[in-house]
N, C-alpha and C positions, 0 to 999 in steps of 0.2 A: 417110779417114776414121780418125780419130786410135783410138788402141788402148784408149784410157780409154774412149770413146765406146762402142767395141765391147763392153767387158767392163759397162757399165751399161746397154746396150742388153741384151745376153744375161741380164743380172741383173732387168731388168725381165721378159724373156718367161719367168723359171725357174719350174717348175711349185710350187704352193701346198704347203706343207705343212698339216699334218693343223690345227693351232693356227690357222692364217690361216681356213680352210674354217669352222670351228667358229664364229672371232670373226664372220664374214661371214652365218651362218647365224641366229646368234643376234641382228645387228643386225635383220637383214630380219623376224624375228617381232615384235622391239618395236616394229619402225616400222607394219608392216601389221597389227596386233592393234587399233588403234583405228578402225582404216579398216573391218574385216569388220562393224560394226554397219550400216553403210549401202551394201557393197561386196557382190557375190553371190558365197554362197557357193560356189559352185563355182570362186572364183579361189582360196581357201584348197585346195580341194583339190591343184590344179594348182600352187601352190608346194609342196606336201607331196611331190608327185610328182617335181617337179623336184629340191628338196634329194635326195628318197632316191634317182633315178638319178645325182646328183651323188655322194653317198656312195658309192655300190657301185665308179662309176668309182673312184675313189680306194682300196677295196678288191679293186682289179683283177679284178671279176666280171661289168663291161660295158665298155663303150666309149663313146666321144664319141659323142654322134647324129652324124650324117652329115648332109650338106645336104638329103636328100629326107625324114627325120624333124625336122629343123628348122621345113623350110616346110610339113609337116602342124602341128607343136604351132603354126606361128603362125596357120594357116587355122583350127584349131578356136577359137585366143581369140577370135579376130574375129568367127566365126561366134557363139560364144558372147555376146559384147559387142552384137551385131546384136539377138540375140534378148532379149537383156535389157533394153535400152534403147529407148526409141523415138523419143528425141531425142536427136541426137549432141552440137548447142552445147548443152551445160550442164555443170556443173560435177560432178556423178557422173559421168557416163560418160569424161569426159575424164579425173579421176581412176583410174578404173578402167583406162583406157589405159597410164597411168603405170604402174601395180601390175602391168600383164601385162608392160609390157616390164621392170619390175625383176624378175620370177618368170621370165621365159623365158629370163633373161644365166644363171640356174643351169646351164642345161645345155650351154653353153660355157664355164664356169667355169675356165679354165685354169693361165691366167700371172697375175702382179702385174698388169699393166695391165688386166686382166678386173675384178680386184679391185677397183682404184682406180675403174674407171668405175661398177661396182656400188655402191659405196659412196658415190660423189658423187649418185647416182641416191637412194641414201637420205638424203641432205640435202633434197631436191628432195620428195620424199615425204613426210619430216616437216614440211616445210612446209606441206602441204597439210592438216594436220592444223588448223592456224587459219581453215583457209575454211570450215570445218563448226561448229567449236564457239571460241570465245576465254574460255573459262571460266579461273580460275587452276588447277583440278585438269589441265585441258588444256595449260595452259601449263608445268608444273612435266614433267609428260609427256614434252612437247616436248622441253625442255630435257636432261631426262635420255635422250632419243632421241639428242640432238646431243651429249653426254657418251659416250655408247656409239659412235655412227659416229667419233667422233676418235679413242676408245681403237683403235676396230677399223682405223684407217689405221695408228695407232701400232704396230700389231701386225704390219704389213705389214712393217716395217724388216728384220726377222731379228735375229738373235744375242740370243736371248730375250728379245724387246721383246715377245712375244703372253702373258708372263706377265700375269694379271690385275691385279696390284698395279700392276706396272709399267707396263703400256697403260695402265690407269687414270688413276695419278698423274701421268702423261706430259699424259691429256688434259685434268684437272683445271687443270694450270700452263698448258697453253695456252690455255684458256677462259677462267681468271681474269685474264691479261694481256689479252685481248681485250675484257672487260665495259667498262673505260673508252672503248675506241673506241667500241663497240658502242652506249653510251649517249649520248658527243657525237654520232652518226649520228643516234640517234635524237630527239633536239631539231633539229638542224639541217638533216636533209636533206630534201627539196621530198617533201612529202605526197601519193603519187600516189594514184590509184581504187584502191580493194582489189578484190582478185580473187574476194570474195565478189559481187559486183555482178553476174556471171554469172549467170543462170537456173540454178537447182538443177532437177533432176530432179522435174516435176509430178504423178507418180504416188506420191510420198511422202505418207504419211497427214498429213493436217493436227490440228492439237491444239487445246483451246479449242473457242472458239464455232465452230458449222458455218455456212455457208450455207442452212441451213433447219431448220427446227424443228417438233417434233411433241412430244406429252405425254409427260415423262418425261426426254429431253435436259438439260436444266438440272437436274435432279435428279441426274443422273451427274456433272455438273462439280462438285457440290457435295461428292464424295468426294473432290478433289483439292485440296490446300493447297500445289500449284505457284507461283511466283510466274509471273505475267502482264504485269503493268505496275508501273513505279517511276517516281513524278510529282511534280517537282522545282518549286517556285511560284515565280515572281521578281514577290513581291505579297503579296498577300493568300491567305488558301486557304477557298477556298467552304466554306458549312457543310454538314453531313453529307446535308440534305436536297438539295442540289443537285449532289450529288458520282456523277451520272450520264455512263458514259464509253460514251458511244453508238459502235457499230461497224457495223453491218447494219440493214435497213429491209426488214420482209415485209411483201410487199401481196398478195401471190396466195395463196389458200387453197383446197385441192380437197376439202376437207372434214375432213381430218387434219393434214395438214401445211402450214405457212407457209412460204412461198419466194418468190422474186424470180427466178423465171426467163426473162420475156420483159421487162423493164423497159428493158434498154440500159443501165441506171443503172451495170452495171459487174459485177455478182455473178455474172448469170446468165449474162451472156456467160464471166466470165472460168471459171465451172464446166464449160460447154460444153466451150471451147476450148482453155482451161488457158493462153492465150499470154501474158496478164500484160501485153498494151503497153497506151502511155496512150491508143490511140485506141480499147479495146475498153469504156472506160466513158464516159459520159456528165459534161461538167462542170457544175458549176451556173451556172446562166445571170445575165449580168450584173447583172439586180439583186439577186441571192444576193449577189453580190461585194461589193457598195455598201455597206459596214463605215464606221462611223464612225472617223476618227483618233482622238478623245477620246470619253472617256465612260468609263462602268461596264464593264470586261474584265477578263479572268485571263489572266496569260500564265506561262507553266509549260513544260518539259521532258519528253516521255513517254521511258521506255526501255520498249521492248515487247520482251517474248520472242519467240520463233520461234515462227510459229505454219502458216507455209507457206501462208498465204494472203493477198492483198493489202490488205486491208481493216485500218485502221488505228484506233485507239481516241480520242475526245476528248470534250471539252462540248458542248454545243449552241451554234448558230453558230461551228464552228470555220473558222479561216484560217490557213496554215502557209504558212514562202516556204522551208521544207527542202527540197532537190533531190529532184526526183522523188515528191513528195507533193499529190495534190491533192484539189480538195472536188467533190463532187459535186451534182446537183441535190436527192439527200435529205438534204443536211444532215452527210455525213460524209466522210471522210479516205478515199482509195486510194494503195497504193505503187504502183509502177510495176514493181515486180515481188512473187511470193510472198515474204513476210517469211521467210526460211529460216535467219537467226541474230538474235541482238539490232539491234535499229536503235534509234537517239535520234533524235528530230523535234521542232520546238521550232513551240508553238501559241496562236495567242490565239483567245479565245472571248468572244463578248459574252452578256450575258442575252438568252435570249428577250424578256421583258417590255419590255428597251428598244429591240427591233427588231421592232414589230410589224409583220406584211404586211398590207397594204391591199386588194390587188388579187387579186382570184378566183380560184379556180382553174380551168384550161382544161379542156375536156370531156376531153379524154383522160386528163389527173390525177383529172378527180373520174370516170370511168369504173373508173380502176385503182384507187381508195382506197374504191370501192362493190362493188368485186366479191365476189361468193359463187356457191358452186353451184347451178345451177338448183335441186336438191332438198338435203333430208337437214335436221336438227335442228327440226324445224318447233315443239317448245314455245319455243325460243329465238324463233324470228320472230315467233310469235305474243304472247308478252311484249311486243315489239317495235311490233308494231301497236298492242296494246292502249294504249302509250303514247302512241302518236302521237294513239289515235282521243280520248284524254285531252287532246290539246292541250297536249301538254309541249315546251317547246325542246329543245336540243341539249342545253343546260347541265341543266335537269331532268332528262332521261331519264340522261344521265351520273351524276345527283346520286343519282335513285333504282337505278340498279344498284349505286355502291358501298354505299349501304345496306344494300343487302340483302346484299353482300359482309360487310358488319362485322356483321351480325346474325345472321346464318346458316352462315358457312363459319370452315372450319378450316384454317391454315396448317400442311401438313404436309410432311418431307421421305421420306415412302414413301406417295404418293399411292396408292390402288387403281386397277387397269387399267382403261384405258375401253374400249367398243368402239366402232361404225359411227357411231353420232351422239354423237360424244365433248362436243359442247356441251352438247347435252341432258343427257346422262347426268351431268355435272360439277355444269349449275346445280340439278338438279332432282331428283338421286338422291345420291350420293359428298357432294359439295360438300364435299370434302377435295383439296386440291391444293397444289403448287409455284408458282411467279412464271409459269410459261409457261402453266399452264391460267388463271389469273386474267384473262394478259392477250389468249390467244387468245379464252378466252368474252368479255371486253368487247369486243375490237373486233369480233368476229362480230355480237356483240348491236346495237353502235352501227350498223353496217353496215345491218343489217334495219330499223333505224327511219330509215334513210335520211341518216345523219350519216358524213361519209369519216372513215375511221378505216384508223390502221396499226399492225402490232407492230415495234418498237424492240428488238434484242437489242444486249447488252453487258457492261457490269459496272457494280456501284454500291456506293460506299463506300469502302472502304479503310482500312490500318491506317496512324497517323501515327508516322512512327521519329524520334522528339526529334532523337537524336544528330545523323543525320544531315542532318536535318528534309526528307524525303521521303514520300510518300505510296505505300503499298505493297500492290497490289490482287494478289489471289490469284485463283483459278481459280475457289476455291468462292464468289467474289462474283458470278460470273455473274448475271448477271439479266435478264428482258426487260420490256418493260414498254408502254402503249399511248401513243399520241398522237391526240387526233382535228382535224378544221377546225370552227374556230368564225371566222365574219366578222367582218373589221373585229383580228382577233387572229392570224390565220394557227394554224402549228402548234401546240397545247398540249399539254403532257405532263400523262397520267393513266396513275397507278401505282396499279391494282385492288389490288396486294400491300400497300399501306401502309393500306387500308382492315381489311385482314385482320389484318393485322403490324405496326405502325408502327415497333415496335421493330427489324424487318429493316432500315429504312431509316436510322433513327437511332443502333444499334448495331450492326450487322451480322447474318451470319448465326448466328453464334456465339453469340451472345445471343438470337436468336430461335426457333433450336430447339436449345437447349441441349442437351435429352436425346437429340436424335436425331443431333446435329452428329456427323461422322466414325465412326459406330457400326461400320460395315463395314470400319474399318481394321485389320491384320493386329497391329499395335503402337499401342495408345492415346498414342502420344506427346505428340500434343496435350494431353492431361491433366498432363502432367510440367513444372509451372514450369521448371524446369533446365532439360529439354531444350527447351522454348519459347523462352525466354531465349539460350539457344546456337544455335538454329537463326536466332533472329534476328539475331545479333551476327554470324552467317555470312553472312547477307545483306547488312548494311551494310559487310561487305568486299569481297563481290561486286560493290555497287554503286559505291565507292571504284574499285575497281579496272576497273571498265567506263568512268568518268569520269576516270580519271586515264592509264590507260593505251590502251583497247582505241578509245575516242571522241578521241584526241588526232587531230584531222583538223587543216586548213589553218589553219582561223580557232584554233584552241587553240596550234596553233604560232607562228601571227604574233602572237598576244599574250603566250608566254612570252620569244620572242624581243623584243619591244619593253619588255617588263620588264626583261630584263636586259640590252638593250644602249642602251633610250631610243630610239633611231632602225637599224633594220634596213637595213645597208648592206652592199655587199662588204668592205668594208675591216675592219668592225665583226665580220663572221661570218669574216671572215682572225685576226683577233685572237682570237676565241671559242674557232677551232679552233686555233691555233699556240699559245697558251699553256700549256694540259692537255699537248699535244706536247711543249715544251719542258720542262715538269717533270718529265713522264715523263722524257725523257730524263737531266736531272739527277740524279731519283731510280736511274735505271739507272746512270750513272759513280758516283753516291755508294756503291752497292750493291758495283757492281766494286771500288772502292778498298779499302772496309771486307773484300772478301772475299778480298781478294790479301793481307791482310796474317796471312793465316793465324787458326788459330781462335783464342778468345777465352783470356788466361791465367787461373788461378785468380787470386784475391782477392791471398791471400797473397803469389803471386809479383808481381803488381802493384804491391802496396806495396814490395816489396823492390826491386825495378827504380825506382820512383820514389826509392827511398834512393840506391842506386846513380848515377842522373842528378844529384843533387844534389853527391854527392860528388866528382863529374867536373867541376861547374861549381866546387868549390873548389881542384881543380888534383891531386885522388887520382883515375883512374879504373879501374876495374875493369879486369883482362887477359882477356883470351878466355880460358874455361875456367880459371879461379881459382874455386877453392871460396869460399863463404859466410866459415868459418871461417878461411883463408888471406888473405883481403881485410880482416876486422877486424883480426886480427893487426899486417898492414902499414898498417894505416890508423895504430894505436897507435903504430907505431915512426916513421912520418912527421909526423904529426900529434900526440902525444900526448894534446892537450886536450882532442881529438873518440875517444879511444881505450874510453873507458869508454861514451859513449851508441852508440858503434858496434858493440861487444859487447854491449850490452842489446838492441841491434834485430836482430841477428843472430840471438840466440838465440832471442827472441822470432817471428822468421819460420822458423825451423828447427821449433819445437815449433806453429807452425801448419801448415805446409808437410808435414809428415814426420808429425807429431803428431795431425794433423785436429783441432787444439783451436781451438775459436772462443774463447776465451777470450785464446789466446795472439795471435789474431788483431785482437782487440778492443782487446789493448796495443801490439801493433805500429802499428796505425793512431793509437793516442795518443801513440806515440815520435814517430812523423815529423810529426805536427799541431805539436811544437812544435821540429823540428831542423830548422835551416837553417844547416849548415855553411860558408857565405860569411860570415854574420855574426860568427861566432864564432872564423874564422882569419885574418880581418883584423888584432886588433890583434898576435897573434902576428909577422904578417909585417910591420906598421909596427916594433916592437920590434927585430927584425932588421936592419930599415935602420935 
C-alpha cells in the first residue's frame, strides 16, 4: 500500500474538529426541522440527546458509547417506531426510520468518514421533504438545505474551510455550476413514478369534507378560506348554477348523522379498513360507463389539494382516464390511495339532462335510498304522509317542501343547536340553518313520502381567476345538496339552499352571508382589498408552479421534447444534451483564457498600450522598462514628425494615470483616435529612399 494512500486514509479517519461538528449539527437541525410536523416528537428528543452526548464526548466528559449502549439505543428506537406506526409500508414510518438512522449516527460521529456518511444521509432526508409537500416555500427551503449540506461538506476539508463565508461561498459556486445540468436532466430524464404514490400513514387527520355529515359540519368549513380545488377548462365554462363539484353521497341516516357505512361503494369500507385499495370500492356498472363520444360535455383538469381521503371532486356523470382514478356507482370519483398531496386528474362530464336513465332502481338500491330510522322526527313524517294523502306526486311534494323553505326559513352560518329530533326541530321550530340542515331535512322528508333520495356533499361555485383562466374553489365553498329519483329521468339534483338563498348558488357564500362571513377570523384579512389581491396573486403563482414543475409528468415531457426536437429520437436527444455541454466547455475555456491574462488594466493604461503597439508597427518599439517620457523623447529623435503628437499623448497619459484626471483620459482617447503613425511615417521613408 502506497504512502500517499496511507496518508489519505489516516486523514479521512482523523478526529473531527469542533467547527466540523457544529456544521453537521446545524445541517441536521435544518433538515429535520420541517419533518417534525409529521414525525413523532420523541424523535426530536432522541436527536437532542445524541447531539448532547457527542458534544460531551468532544469536551472529554464522556466516552464514545460502546456496543451495548448502541444496541440499546437502536432497540429503543425500533420499539418507538413500532408503537408510533401501525403500518410499516407507508411513507411516514419509512421517513421516520431514515430520520432515526440519521439521528443515531451522531453517537458514533468520530472521523471524517462518519461525517461524510452523515451528510450523505442529509441529502436523502432533505429530498424526502418533497414527498409530503411540493409547494414553493418547501422548494425554497429544500434548496437552502442543499446549500447548507454542501457547505458542511466543504467545511470538512480542513485548513480554514469551516469558516462560514468560505464554506457557503464554495457551496454556492458548486451548486451554480450544477444548475445547467439540473435543468437539462429535468427536461430529458425519463419521468419515473413519484415516491409519494406510496401510501401515507392513514391515521393522519383528514381535512375538508368528511365521510359523514351532521348538523354544523359544513358551517365549520365555512370558516376556512384555504384552497380546495383549482379547475382549468378545455372549452366552455359551466354557468354558476351548474358548478356542483360532487365528492360523496350519503344514504344512511341514524337519526342525526348521514353516512355511507354499508354501501360497499368505497367510503364506508375505506373508513373501516383504511386500505385504500381499488377493490375496496365498487365500480360503476357498465350502463353507467356507456357515455356518448359526442354531444354536450365539459372537459377540465382538477388540481385537488391534499385531503388524506380517497374521494375526488367533479361535475355529475364524470369519466376520467387518469391512472388510479375510478368512477363509482354513485356517480363520483375515487382515487386508488388517499390524496396525501396535490393531485391533478383530467375529467369529462356530461350534463345529466342529456343522459336520462330509463331503467328503474333495483330493490337493493330502493331500500338503500328509502332507509330511515324506525322512529324519530314524527312531525316531518306526518307532513310527508299528509302530502301523500293529498295525492301529490314526487315532483309536487318536492315543490311544496321547497316553497316552505322559501317562505319561512333563514340561511345563516350560525344556526341554533338541534336536539334529538333534529329534522323536526329544524323544520318546525328554529327554521334557521346552513346547507347541511336544508339537505338533511329535505332528504328525510322525501324519503318519508316514499321518494328515493340521497344527500350529496362536495363544493359549489368557485372564483374565476381571469389572469390564469382557472376556477379557484376554497374550503368555504363546501356545500351539501340533495338528489331524488324520478322515473324516466333518473337522479335529479335538488338544492334546497337555493330556495332560501339563491345568491349562495349564483354569487357564492361571501355574497349570501356577507355580515356573517369569516366573522370568527382572528384577523379579518378578507375585508382588505389589497390583501385579497395579494393572496390571489400568490395562488396564481402556486398554480403556475404546479402546472410547470410539479406536474411535469411523462406526457408533458414528451410534448415539450416534441416541440423542441420535432421528433424524439436517441440522436436528437444526444444533440440536445451535447450542444449545451460543448457550449459550457467553450465558455469554461474562454474564462480560463481570459483569467490567465491577469487582472484587467485601467483604461488609461490600456489606451497607452495601444499607442505603444502602433509605434511598434511603425518601427519604433518601446524597450522593456523604458519610462513613457524617455520613450517620447526617443520617438522625437528617431521620427521627428511624430514627436509632437507622441509628447502630447504621453503628457495626457501621465495626467490620466497618475493624476486620476477624467478630462485627461478623454483627451488621450481623442488623440489616439486620429493617431496612425504608419500613415505618417511612410512619406518620410519614401523621401529617404
